[in-house]
C-alpha positions as CSV (number, residue, x, y, z in Angstrom):
1,X,15.2,23.5,-20.9
2,X,18.4,21.4,-20.1
3,X,21.1,20.4,-22.7
4,X,21.5,17.1,-20.8
5,X,21.0,14.2,-23.3
6,X,19.2,12.1,-20.7
7,X,15.5,11.9,-21.0
8,X,13.3,14.3,-18.9
9,X,11.7,11.5,-17.0
10,X,12.7,8.4,-15.1
11,X,11.2,5.1,-16.1
12,X,8.1,4.4,-13.9
13,X,8.8,0.7,-13.4
14,X,12.5,1.1,-12.7
15,X,11.6,3.8,-10.2
16,X,9.2,1.4,-8.5
17,X,12.0,-1.2,-8.3
18,X,14.2,1.5,-6.7
19,X,11.5,2.0,-4.1
20,X,11.4,-1.7,-3.3
21,X,15.2,-1.7,-3.0
22,X,14.8,1.0,-0.3
23,X,12.3,-1.3,1.5
24,X,14.7,-4.2,1.2
25,X,17.5,-2.1,2.6
26,X,15.5,-1.5,5.8
27,X,15.8,-5.2,6.5
28,X,19.5,-4.5,7.0
29,X,19.0,-1.4,9.1
30,X,20.3,-2.2,12.5
31,X,18.4,0.6,14.1
32,X,15.4,-1.7,13.8
33,X,14.7,-4.8,16.1
34,X,15.4,-8.1,14.5
35,X,11.8,-9.2,13.7
36,X,11.1,-5.8,12.2
37,X,13.9,-6.3,9.9
38,X,12.4,-9.6,8.9
39,X,9.1,-7.8,8.3
40,X,10.7,-5.4,5.9
41,X,12.2,-8.5,4.1
42,X,8.8,-10.1,3.9
43,X,7.2,-6.9,2.7
44,X,9.8,-6.6,-0.1
45,X,8.9,-10.0,-1.4
46,X,5.1,-9.3,-1.3
47,X,5.8,-6.1,-3.2
48,X,7.8,-7.9,-5.9
49,X,5.0,-10.5,-6.2
50,X,2.5,-7.8,-6.9
51,X,4.7,-5.9,-9.3
52,X,5.2,-9.1,-11.2
53,X,1.6,-10.1,-11.3
54,X,0.5,-6.5,-12.5
55,X,3.1,-4.5,-14.0
56,X,5.5,-7.1,-15.5
57,X,2.3,-9.1,-16.7
58,X,1.0,-5.9,-18.4
59,X,4.3,-5.1,-20.2
60,X,4.4,-8.8,-21.3
61,X,1.0,-8.6,-22.7
62,X,1.9,-5.5,-24.7
63,X,5.0,-7.3,-26.1
64,X,2.8,-10.4,-27.1
65,X,0.4,-8.0,-28.8
66,X,3.2,-6.3,-30.7
67,X,2.8,-3.0,-28.9
68,X,5.9,-1.0,-29.0
69,X,4.8,2.4,-27.9
70,X,7.5,3.9,-25.6
71,X,6.9,5.1,-22.1
72,X,7.6,8.8,-21.1
73,X,11.4,7.9,-20.8
74,X,11.5,6.6,-24.2
75,X,11.7,2.8,-23.5
76,X,9.6,0.4,-25.4
77,X,7.8,-2.5,-23.6
78,X,10.4,-5.0,-24.6
79,X,13.3,-2.7,-23.5
80,X,11.5,-2.2,-20.1
81,X,11.1,-5.9,-19.6
82,X,14.9,-6.5,-20.2
83,X,15.9,-3.7,-17.7
84,X,13.3,-5.1,-15.3
85,X,14.5,-8.6,-15.4
86,X,18.2,-7.4,-14.7
87,X,16.9,-5.5,-11.6
88,X,14.9,-8.4,-10.4
89,X,17.8,-10.7,-10.6
90,X,19.8,-8.4,-8.4
91,X,16.9,-7.9,-5.9
92,X,16.2,-11.6,-5.7
93,X,19.9,-12.4,-5.1
94,X,20.0,-9.7,-2.4
95,X,16.8,-11.0,-0.8
96,X,18.4,-14.5,-0.4
97,X,21.6,-13.1,1.1
98,X,19.7,-11.0,3.6
99,X,17.6,-14.0,4.5
100,X,20.7,-16.0,5.0
101,X,22.1,-13.4,7.4
102,X,18.9,-12.9,9.2
103,X,18.6,-16.7,9.8
104,X,21.8,-16.6,11.7
105,X,20.8,-13.6,13.8
106,X,17.4,-15.2,14.5
107,X,19.0,-18.4,15.6
108,X,21.3,-16.5,18.0
109,X,18.3,-14.8,19.4
110,X,16.4,-18.0,20.1
111,X,14.4,-18.4,16.9
112,X,15.4,-21.2,14.7
113,X,14.3,-22.4,11.2
114,X,14.6,-26.1,10.9
115,X,16.0,-27.2,7.5
116,X,17.7,-30.4,6.5
117,X,19.3,-31.2,9.8
118,X,18.3,-34.0,12.1
119,X,16.0,-33.2,14.9
120,X,16.0,-34.4,18.5
121,X,13.8,-37.3,19.0
122,X,11.1,-35.5,20.9
123,X,10.8,-32.9,18.1
124,X,10.9,-35.6,15.4
125,X,7.9,-37.4,17.1
126,X,5.9,-34.2,17.4
127,X,6.6,-33.4,13.7
128,X,5.4,-36.9,12.6
129,X,2.3,-36.6,14.7
130,X,1.4,-33.1,13.5
131,X,2.0,-34.3,9.8
132,X,-0.3,-37.3,10.3
133,X,-3.1,-35.5,12.1
134,X,-3.0,-32.0,10.5
135,X,-1.3,-32.1,7.1
136,X,-1.8,-35.5,5.5
137,X,-5.6,-35.2,5.6
138,X,-5.5,-32.0,3.5
139,X,-3.1,-32.9,0.9
140,X,-3.7,-34.9,-2.4
141,X,-0.7,-36.5,-3.9
142,X,-1.2,-37.0,-7.7
143,X,0.7,-39.0,-10.2
144,X,1.7,-37.1,-13.3
145,X,1.1,-39.4,-16.3
146,X,-1.2,-39.7,-19.3
147,X,-3.9,-41.2,-17.0
148,X,-4.0,-38.3,-14.7
149,X,-4.6,-34.6,-16.0
150,X,-2.0,-32.1,-14.9
151,X,-3.5,-30.3,-11.9
152,X,-4.3,-26.6,-12.0
153,X,-1.8,-24.5,-9.9
154,X,-3.4,-21.4,-8.5
155,X,-1.9,-17.9,-8.4
156,X,0.9,-17.8,-5.8
157,X,0.4,-21.6,-5.6
158,X,3.2,-23.8,-4.4
159,X,3.9,-27.4,-5.1
160,X,6.5,-30.3,-4.6
161,X,7.4,-32.7,-7.4
162,X,8.7,-36.0,-6.1
163,X,10.7,-38.3,-8.3
164,X,9.9,-41.9,-7.1
165,X,10.7,-45.4,-7.9
166,X,8.2,-48.1,-7.1
167,X,9.9,-50.8,-5.0
168,X,8.0,-53.8,-6.5
169,X,8.9,-53.3,-10.0
170,X,11.5,-50.4,-10.3
171,X,9.1,-48.3,-12.3
172,X,9.8,-44.6,-12.1
173,X,6.8,-42.3,-11.1
174,X,6.6,-38.5,-10.8
175,X,4.1,-37.3,-8.1
176,X,2.9,-33.8,-7.4
177,X,1.8,-32.5,-4.1
178,X,0.1,-29.0,-4.2
179,X,0.5,-27.1,-0.9
180,X,-2.9,-26.0,0.4
181,X,-2.9,-22.2,0.9
182,X,-4.9,-22.8,4.1
183,X,-2.0,-24.4,5.7
184,X,0.6,-22.1,7.3
185,X,3.9,-21.8,5.4
186,X,5.9,-22.0,8.7
187,X,4.7,-24.2,11.5
188,X,5.9,-23.5,15.0
189,X,7.1,-26.4,17.1
190,X,5.9,-26.3,20.6
191,X,8.6,-25.4,23.2
192,X,10.2,-22.6,25.2
193,X,12.6,-21.9,22.4
194,X,11.0,-20.9,19.1
195,X,11.5,-23.4,16.2
196,X,9.8,-23.2,12.9
197,X,9.6,-25.7,10.0
198,X,8.4,-24.9,6.5
199,X,5.5,-26.8,5.1
200,X,7.8,-28.1,2.3
201,X,10.4,-29.4,4.7
202,X,7.6,-31.2,6.6
203,X,6.3,-32.8,3.5
204,X,9.8,-34.0,2.4
205,X,10.6,-35.3,5.8
206,X,7.6,-37.5,5.7
207,X,7.5,-38.5,2.1
208,X,7.7,-42.2,3.1
209,X,4.4,-41.7,4.8
210,X,2.9,-40.2,1.7
211,X,4.4,-42.8,-0.7
212,X,4.5,-46.2,1.0
213,X,6.0,-48.8,-1.4
214,X,8.1,-46.1,-3.2
215,X,11.6,-45.0,-2.9
216,X,12.2,-41.3,-3.0
217,X,14.8,-40.3,-5.5
218,X,14.5,-36.6,-5.3
219,X,12.2,-33.7,-4.8
220,X,11.8,-30.1,-6.0
221,X,9.7,-27.0,-4.8
222,X,8.1,-24.7,-7.2
223,X,5.8,-21.6,-7.1
224,X,3.7,-19.9,-9.7
225,X,2.7,-16.3,-10.2
226,X,-0.1,-15.4,-12.6
227,X,-1.3,-12.4,-14.5
228,X,-3.5,-10.7,-11.9
229,X,-4.6,-7.6,-13.6
230,X,-8.3,-7.2,-14.4
231,X,-9.5,-5.6,-17.6
232,X,-12.7,-3.7,-17.5
233,X,-15.0,-3.9,-20.4
234,X,-16.4,-0.6,-21.4
235,X,-19.8,-2.0,-22.3
236,X,-20.1,-4.1,-19.2
237,X,-23.9,-4.0,-18.6
238,X,-23.7,-5.6,-15.0
239,X,-20.5,-4.5,-13.3
240,X,-21.0,-6.9,-10.4
241,X,-21.4,-9.9,-12.6
242,X,-18.5,-8.7,-14.7
243,X,-16.2,-8.6,-11.6
244,X,-17.3,-12.0,-10.3
245,X,-16.3,-13.4,-13.7
246,X,-13.1,-11.4,-13.9
247,X,-11.9,-12.6,-10.4
248,X,-12.4,-16.1,-11.5
249,X,-10.4,-15.4,-14.8
250,X,-7.6,-13.8,-12.7
251,X,-7.2,-17.0,-10.7
252,X,-6.5,-18.8,-13.9
253,X,-4.5,-16.0,-15.6
254,X,-1.4,-16.8,-17.6
255,X,1.7,-17.8,-15.8
256,X,4.0,-14.9,-15.5
257,X,6.7,-16.4,-13.3
258,X,7.7,-19.9,-12.4
259,X,10.1,-20.0,-9.5
260,X,12.0,-23.3,-8.8
261,X,14.8,-24.5,-6.6
262,X,18.3,-24.2,-8.0
263,X,18.9,-28.0,-8.1
264,X,15.4,-28.8,-9.5
265,X,15.4,-31.9,-11.5
266,X,15.9,-31.2,-15.3
267,X,13.3,-33.6,-16.4
268,X,10.7,-32.3,-13.9
269,X,11.4,-28.7,-15.0
270,X,10.7,-29.7,-18.6
271,X,7.5,-31.2,-17.5
272,X,6.4,-27.9,-15.7
273,X,7.4,-25.8,-18.5
274,X,5.3,-27.8,-21.0
275,X,2.2,-28.2,-18.8
276,X,2.1,-24.6,-17.5
277,X,2.6,-23.2,-21.0
278,X,5.7,-21.0,-20.3
279,X,6.4,-19.4,-23.7
280,X,6.6,-15.9,-22.3
281,X,7.1,-16.5,-18.6
282,X,10.0,-15.9,-16.4
283,X,11.6,-19.0,-15.0
284,X,13.6,-18.0,-11.9
285,X,15.9,-20.5,-10.2
286,X,16.5,-19.8,-6.5
287,X,19.2,-21.0,-4.3
288,X,17.5,-20.3,-1.2
289,X,13.9,-19.6,0.1
290,X,11.0,-19.6,-2.4
291,X,8.2,-17.2,-1.3
292,X,10.1,-14.6,0.8
293,X,6.8,-13.0,1.5
294,X,5.6,-15.8,3.7
295,X,8.2,-15.0,6.3
296,X,5.5,-12.9,7.9
297,X,4.5,-16.2,9.7
298,X,7.7,-15.9,11.7
299,X,7.3,-12.2,12.3
300,X,4.3,-13.0,14.4
301,X,6.4,-14.7,17.0
302,X,5.6,-13.4,20.4
303,X,9.0,-11.6,21.1
304,X,8.4,-8.1,22.2
305,X,12.0,-7.6,22.7
306,X,12.7,-8.2,19.0
307,X,10.0,-5.7,17.7
308,X,9.2,-2.1,18.0
309,X,8.1,-0.9,21.4
310,X,4.3,-1.1,21.5
311,X,2.6,2.1,20.6
312,X,-1.0,3.2,21.7
313,X,-2.4,6.1,19.6
314,X,-3.9,9.0,21.4
315,X,-7.6,9.8,21.2
316,X,-8.2,13.5,20.3
317,X,-8.7,15.5,23.5
318,X,-11.0,17.9,21.6
319,X,-13.5,15.1,21.3
320,X,-13.1,13.9,24.9
321,X,-13.7,17.5,26.2
322,X,-17.2,17.3,24.6
323,X,-17.9,13.9,26.4
324,X,-17.1,12.0,23.2
325,X,-19.7,13.9,21.2
326,X,-17.9,14.1,17.8
327,X,-20.7,16.4,16.3
328,X,-20.2,18.9,19.1
329,X,-16.4,19.0,18.7
330,X,-16.7,19.4,14.9
331,X,-19.4,22.2,15.3
332,X,-17.0,24.1,17.6
333,X,-14.1,24.1,15.1
334,X,-12.6,22.0,12.3
335,X,-10.3,19.0,13.4
336,X,-7.6,17.2,11.7
337,X,-6.5,13.8,13.0
338,X,-2.9,12.4,12.2
339,X,-3.1,8.6,12.0
340,X,-1.6,6.4,13.3
341,X,-0.4,8.7,16.0
342,X,-4.1,9.6,16.8
343,X,-6.7,6.9,16.9
344,X,-8.6,5.9,13.9
345,X,-11.3,5.0,16.4
346,X,-12.6,8.6,16.3
347,X,-13.5,8.1,12.6
348,X,-15.5,4.9,13.5
349,X,-17.0,6.8,16.5
350,X,-18.1,9.5,14.1
351,X,-20.0,7.0,12.1
352,X,-21.3,5.0,15.2
353,X,-22.6,8.2,16.6
354,X,-24.4,9.0,13.4
355,X,-26.0,5.6,13.3
356,X,-27.6,5.9,16.8
357,X,-28.3,9.6,16.8
358,X,-32.0,10.1,16.2
359,X,-31.4,13.6,14.6
360,X,-29.1,12.0,11.8
361,X,-31.3,11.7,8.7
362,X,-28.7,10.4,6.1
363,X,-25.2,9.1,5.7
364,X,-23.2,8.9,2.5
365,X,-19.9,7.0,2.4
366,X,-17.3,6.0,-0.2
367,X,-15.5,2.7,0.4
368,X,-12.3,1.9,-1.4
369,X,-10.6,-0.5,0.9
370,X,-12.4,-1.4,4.2
371,X,-10.6,-4.6,5.3
372,X,-11.9,-8.1,6.2
373,X,-13.4,-7.0,9.5
374,X,-14.7,-3.6,9.1
375,X,-16.5,-1.6,12.0
376,X,-17.2,1.0,9.2
377,X,-19.4,-1.4,7.4
378,X,-21.0,-2.5,10.8
379,X,-21.8,1.2,11.5
380,X,-23.4,1.8,8.1
381,X,-25.5,-1.4,8.5
382,X,-26.6,-0.2,12.0
383,X,-27.5,3.2,10.5
384,X,-29.7,1.6,7.9
385,X,-31.3,-0.7,10.3
386,X,-32.2,2.3,12.5
387,X,-34.2,3.7,9.6
388,X,-31.6,6.3,8.3
389,X,-31.0,6.8,4.6
390,X,-27.5,5.3,4.0
391,X,-25.7,5.4,0.6
392,X,-22.4,3.7,0.1
393,X,-20.2,3.9,-2.9
394,X,-18.3,0.6,-3.1
395,X,-15.4,0.6,-5.4
396,X,-15.2,-2.9,-7.1
397,X,-12.0,-2.0,-9.0
398,X,-9.8,-1.7,-5.8
399,X,-7.1,-4.1,-6.9
400,X,-6.9,-7.4,-4.9
401,X,-9.8,-6.2,-2.8
402,X,-12.4,-6.7,-5.5
403,X,-13.8,-10.0,-3.8
404,X,-13.9,-8.6,-0.4
405,X,-15.8,-5.4,-1.6
406,X,-18.3,-7.6,-3.4
407,X,-19.0,-9.4,-0.1
408,X,-19.5,-6.0,1.7
409,X,-21.7,-4.8,-1.0
410,X,-24.1,-7.8,-0.6
411,X,-24.1,-7.3,3.2
412,X,-24.9,-3.7,2.9
413,X,-27.6,-4.2,0.3
414,X,-29.2,-7.0,2.6
415,X,-29.3,-4.4,5.5
416,X,-31.1,-1.8,3.3
417,X,-28.1,0.4,2.3
418,X,-28.3,1.9,-1.2
419,X,-25.2,0.5,-2.8
420,X,-23.6,2.4,-5.7
421,X,-20.7,0.9,-7.8
422,X,-19.6,4.1,-9.4
423,X,-18.2,4.5,-12.8
424,X,-17.2,1.8,-15.2
425,X,-14.1,3.6,-16.4
426,X,-13.1,5.5,-13.3
427,X,-12.3,4.3,-9.9
428,X,-13.8,6.2,-7.0
429,X,-10.7,6.8,-5.0
430,X,-11.9,9.8,-2.9
431,X,-12.2,9.2,0.8
432,X,-15.5,10.9,1.9
433,X,-18.0,10.4,4.7
434,X,-21.0,12.8,4.9
435,X,-23.5,13.0,7.6
436,X,-26.8,15.0,7.5
437,X,-28.2,15.9,10.9
438,X,-31.4,17.7,11.9
439,X,-30.5,20.8,14.1
440,X,-33.0,23.4,15.0
441,X,-35.2,24.3,12.2
442,X,-32.8,23.1,9.5
443,X,-30.1,20.6,8.7
444,X,-26.4,20.6,9.2
445,X,-23.8,18.5,7.2
446,X,-20.8,17.0,8.9
447,X,-18.0,15.8,6.7
448,X,-14.9,13.6,6.9
449,X,-12.3,13.8,4.3
450,X,-9.4,11.5,4.4
451,X,-6.1,10.7,2.6
452,X,-6.3,7.1,3.5
453,X,-8.7,4.3,3.2
454,X,-11.5,3.4,5.8
455,X,-9.4,0.5,6.9
456,X,-9.0,-0.3,10.6
457,X,-5.8,-2.3,10.1
458,X,-3.8,-0.1,7.8
459,X,-4.9,2.9,9.8
460,X,-2.5,1.6,12.5
461,X,0.6,1.5,10.2
462,X,-0.1,4.1,7.5
463,X,0.4,7.8,8.1
464,X,-2.8,9.5,7.0
465,X,-4.8,12.6,7.7
466,X,-8.5,12.8,8.7
467,X,-10.2,16.2,8.4
468,X,-13.5,16.8,10.0
469,X,-15.6,19.9,9.2
470,X,-19.1,21.3,9.5
471,X,-18.4,24.0,7.0
472,X,-21.6,24.5,4.8
473,X,-19.5,25.1,1.7
474,X,-17.8,21.6,2.2
475,X,-21.2,20.0,2.9
476,X,-22.7,21.3,-0.3
477,X,-19.7,20.3,-2.4
478,X,-19.6,16.9,-0.8
479,X,-23.2,16.5,-1.8
480,X,-22.3,17.4,-5.4
481,X,-19.5,14.9,-5.4
482,X,-21.9,12.0,-4.3
483,X,-24.5,13.2,-6.9
484,X,-21.7,13.0,-9.5
485,X,-20.9,9.3,-8.6
486,X,-24.4,8.1,-8.1
487,X,-26.2,10.1,-10.9
488,X,-23.4,11.3,-13.2
489,X,-24.4,14.9,-12.5
490,X,-21.2,16.7,-13.1
491,X,-20.7,19.7,-10.8
492,X,-20.3,22.7,-12.8
493,X,-19.0,24.8,-9.9
494,X,-17.8,24.1,-6.4
495,X,-17.5,26.5,-3.5
496,X,-14.5,24.9,-1.7
497,X,-13.5,21.5,-3.0
498,X,-12.0,20.4,-6.2
499,X,-12.5,17.0,-7.8
500,X,-10.9,14.9,-10.4
501,X,-11.3,14.2,-13.2
502,X,-13.3,17.5,-13.5
503,X,-11.0,20.2,-12.1
504,X,-8.5,19.0,-9.6
505,X,-5.6,19.0,-12.2
506,X,-6.6,22.5,-13.1
507,X,-6.6,23.7,-9.5
508,X,-3.1,22.4,-9.0
509,X,-1.9,24.2,-12.1
510,X,-3.4,27.3,-11.0
511,X,-1.4,27.2,-7.8
512,X,1.8,26.3,-9.6
513,X,1.3,29.1,-12.1
514,X,0.6,31.5,-9.1
515,X,4.0,30.6,-7.7
516,X,5.6,31.1,-11.0
517,X,4.2,34.6,-11.3
518,X,5.3,35.4,-7.8
519,X,8.9,34.3,-8.7
520,X,8.9,36.5,-11.7
521,X,7.8,39.5,-9.6
522,X,10.7,38.8,-7.2
523,X,8.4,37.6,-4.5
524,X,9.0,34.4,-2.4
525,X,7.8,31.4,-4.4
526,X,7.8,28.0,-2.8
527,X,6.1,24.7,-3.4
528,X,6.1,21.7,-0.9
529,X,4.3,18.5,-1.8
530,X,4.1,15.1,-0.2
531,X,2.7,12.2,-2.1
532,X,3.1,8.4,-2.7
533,X,4.0,8.7,-6.4
534,X,4.8,11.2,-9.1
535,X,4.4,9.9,-12.6
536,X,2.3,12.4,-14.6
537,X,4.4,14.0,-17.3
538,X,2.3,17.1,-17.7
539,X,2.4,17.8,-13.9
540,X,6.2,17.1,-13.8
541,X,6.7,19.5,-16.7
542,X,4.8,22.2,-14.9
543,X,7.2,21.6,-11.9
544,X,10.1,22.0,-14.3
545,X,8.7,25.3,-15.7
546,X,8.3,26.4,-12.0
547,X,11.9,25.6,-11.3
548,X,13.1,27.5,-14.2
549,X,11.2,30.5,-13.1
550,X,12.9,30.4,-9.8
551,X,10.3,28.6,-7.6
552,X,11.9,26.4,-4.8
553,X,10.2,23.1,-4.8
554,X,10.7,20.4,-2.2
555,X,9.0,17.1,-2.9
556,X,8.5,14.1,-0.5
557,X,7.6,11.1,-2.7
558,X,7.7,7.8,-0.9
559,X,7.5,5.5,-4.1
560,X,7.7,6.1,-7.7
561,X,9.1,9.3,-8.8
562,X,9.5,10.0,-12.6
563,X,10.8,13.6,-12.1
564,X,14.5,14.0,-12.6
565,X,15.6,16.5,-9.8
566,X,18.7,18.8,-9.4
567,X,19.5,19.1,-13.2
568,X,20.9,22.5,-14.2
569,X,18.6,24.3,-16.6
570,X,15.7,21.8,-15.9
571,X,15.2,21.2,-12.3
572,X,17.9,22.8,-10.3
573,X,15.4,24.2,-7.8
574,X,13.8,20.8,-7.2
575,X,14.7,18.4,-4.5
576,X,13.1,15.0,-4.0
577,X,13.2,12.7,-0.9
578,X,11.7,9.5,0.1
579,X,10.8,8.6,3.7
580,X,10.8,4.7,4.6
581,X,10.5,3.8,8.1
582,X,8.2,2.1,10.9
583,X,5.0,3.6,9.4
584,X,4.2,3.8,5.7
585,X,4.0,7.5,4.6
586,X,0.6,7.6,2.8
587,X,-0.9,11.2,3.3
588,X,-1.0,13.6,0.2
589,X,-0.4,17.2,0.9
590,X,0.1,20.1,-1.4
591,X,1.5,23.4,-0.2
592,X,2.0,26.6,-2.1
593,X,3.8,29.7,-0.6
594,X,1.3,32.2,-2.0
595,X,4.0,35.0,-1.8
596,X,5.4,34.1,1.5
597,X,8.5,32.2,2.7
598,X,7.5,28.8,4.0
599,X,6.4,27.9,6.6
600,X,4.2,30.8,6.8
601,X,0.4,31.1,7.7
602,X,-0.4,32.7,4.3
603,X,0.5,29.5,2.5
604,X,-2.3,27.7,0.6
605,X,-2.5,24.2,2.1
606,X,-4.4,21.2,0.6
607,X,-4.8,17.6,1.5
608,X,-5.9,15.1,-1.0
609,X,-6.8,11.5,-2.0
610,X,-4.9,12.0,-5.1
611,X,-1.2,11.4,-6.0
612,X,0.6,13.0,-8.8
613,X,-0.3,10.2,-11.4
614,X,-2.2,10.5,-14.5
615,X,-4.7,7.9,-13.3
616,X,-5.4,10.0,-10.2
617,X,-5.8,13.3,-12.1
618,X,-7.7,12.0,-15.0
619,X,-9.2,8.5,-14.5
620,X,-10.3,8.5,-10.8
621,X,-12.7,10.4,-8.8
622,X,-10.5,12.2,-6.2
623,X,-11.0,15.2,-3.9
624,X,-8.7,18.2,-3.1
625,X,-9.5,19.9,0.2
626,X,-8.2,23.3,1.2
627,X,-7.5,23.8,4.9
628,X,-8.5,27.2,6.0
629,X,-9.0,26.9,9.8
630,X,-5.7,28.3,11.3
631,X,-5.0,25.6,13.8
632,X,-5.6,22.7,11.3
633,X,-3.6,24.8,8.6
634,X,-0.6,25.2,10.8
635,X,-0.7,21.6,12.1
636,X,-0.3,20.2,8.5
637,X,2.1,22.9,7.4
638,X,4.3,23.5,10.6
639,X,4.2,20.0,11.8
640,X,3.3,17.2,9.4
641,X,5.0,18.3,6.1
642,X,7.8,20.2,7.8
643,X,8.7,17.2,9.9
644,X,8.9,15.1,6.6
645,X,11.4,17.6,5.1
646,X,13.4,17.9,8.3
647,X,13.7,14.1,8.8
648,X,17.3,12.7,8.5
649,X,17.0,9.2,10.1
650,X,14.4,7.7,7.7
651,X,15.0,9.7,4.5
652,X,16.6,9.0,1.1
653,X,17.5,11.7,-1.5
654,X,16.9,11.1,-5.2
655,X,19.9,12.0,-7.4
656,X,19.8,13.3,-10.9
657,X,20.9,9.9,-12.3
658,X,18.0,8.1,-10.6
659,X,19.9,6.6,-7.7
660,X,18.8,7.2,-4.1
661,X,21.2,7.8,-1.2
662,X,20.5,8.0,2.4
663,X,20.3,11.5,3.9
664,X,23.2,12.4,6.1
665,X,21.9,12.0,9.7
666,X,23.7,15.2,10.7
667,X,24.8,16.4,14.1
668,X,21.3,16.5,15.4
669,X,19.5,13.4,13.9
670,X,15.7,13.8,13.5
671,X,13.2,11.0,13.2
672,X,9.7,12.3,12.2
673,X,8.0,9.0,13.4
674,X,9.5,9.2,16.8
675,X,8.7,13.0,16.9
676,X,5.0,12.3,16.3
677,X,4.8,9.3,18.7
678,X,6.1,11.6,21.5
679,X,4.4,14.9,20.6
680,X,0.6,15.5,20.5
681,X,-1.0,17.3,17.6
682,X,-2.2,20.9,17.6
683,X,-5.7,20.3,16.3
684,X,-6.7,17.5,18.6
685,X,-5.4,19.1,21.8
686,X,-8.4,21.5,22.7
687,X,-8.0,23.1,26.0
688,X,-4.7,21.2,26.8
689,X,-2.8,23.8,24.4
690,X,-3.8,26.6,26.8
691,X,-2.6,24.7,29.8
692,X,1.1,25.1,29.0
693,X,1.3,21.8,27.1
694,X,2.6,23.2,23.8
695,X,3.9,21.1,21.1
696,X,7.7,21.6,20.4
697,X,8.0,23.8,17.4
698,X,9.9,22.8,14.2
699,X,12.2,25.1,12.3
700,X,13.8,24.7,8.9
701,X,17.0,26.0,10.0
702,X,17.4,24.5,13.4
703,X,15.0,21.4,13.6
704,X,13.2,21.0,16.9
705,X,12.6,24.1,19.0
706,X,11.6,23.9,22.6
């Protein structure tokens, strides 16, 4: 190993903050339209909120309990918190600076945000009318004194404290107005030119209407973030009841961060600190906008000229050639669909067709995140109402989707679907749909395996892979997977697939070890992987061993990466890059050269629902799917993962010291998102491939080939 005194691993939390820094930097990327840059700023704010509510809250809890067990990089929880707070201060300062700059550019483009300045009389009249008719009825000013208990402030809740003087007797009064979360944060003023006003500005401008008989001496905005992690009790007898209770507890979790305005009244700040119980919370003073994430309200402005050009995904021609019959297309040959470039509608059509097909006898489906309006749920309900046997594995532990999943589970059960909640200790994260159809004198099983959730909204912005097959081995293995989840029947042997936590890790190790053996024999030895996060220390050490044996490893890790690349004697044969762009890279792909130089048809290619994290390999139900059909195999190897490696316009390289730098665009810049928006896939083309409509080939040495 290396003599480098630095630890073998990067800190997970600091690596995540580095990822959010890359997201924030996209808000400064002038390659993007203005409202898309604002979207990235909003996303960076939402990301930070969740990080504080879950990761920072978890570390703070460890510190409170006196737990000082170090992470894999050697930092104790208290040391991590100190380092995190330093980075949070920098990120928050940069967010405000970027918002300040974007405000000016938005104004120049005809989108103004009204602040403290005076308005034209007609706008002032509209604001007053809107306040009286739409805001005043839903707010409840409350005096803060011994006669009135301090109101509960919900997670992500915002409020205004007003310092008042009663005109009649000069008595000072403090009033609180909690801002209802049902009211938009930014309200659009009617007119040809877009003007927005924040809800807090609307309240402050009309304070005299709220407090007649009082003189307003000052006001201050605050926002609260609470501990939002859910603890699962091992002996929970009723998982549904436990989660309903836990969701209620989360809403009332300990305050982790109080955010206030820089000039917030000192007396009012003391009051908040006392009433909210902020012994261990972060108090952040902001000289700018509180609640950066809510800028998403302005992103919705109807200005196509300030957004990415609209994109309509293609429907797979293979399925259209069979008159839309998904089963016929899959029977002919395996298909892989590349979302969002190819429509998620084909996944929904697969289930809709199953629901109405009289020959379909059973459907089994995993559901991790399905969204608020789910055509997948509707298809399963329709199938059950049509008399088919339908089983749905609904994962209640999908963070921040627990409540929605409980609602879906209730609807499914009312329709006659057999709903299973999986394991208490493990999340069911695998994305599997299984349809059993009567054909001839027997039954055929059709399967869908995905790298992403059955979520129609995220399928338009996440890059994921959907694999359809009627391979009997895949069908038999999928049945074993569902039996494992529903009846705890652990599969002793599988024919094609590998599952975690029972064998997926071991299969990855076997493939890595095979590359190590090839390198030692002087054969080509290559590993390419694409994932969202890489944090598992044992898997990382396996990659280090492969690097030292001479295996060339290229990793595309969008988010957290604890592996330290390019270190002599440790990881000199490993490179790591991150792709951040118009679409969120979400697919998980594992490629092993198998004695050939990549890209080569001999390579072993897998898609998976699992990232390189301990939770995915040891504490979740995941699936690893080998791609054996030649066309499907080549599409993933020679198009999808190769394009990620070739990208120069949206890529960052991880350096040995943990910093990221943008990849040099080069003489021939390559944008993988643009490439896939223009070029259709191999697998979904069908007869079009034989009609001279070939997809431009990619080459490691020369980029795009005609």
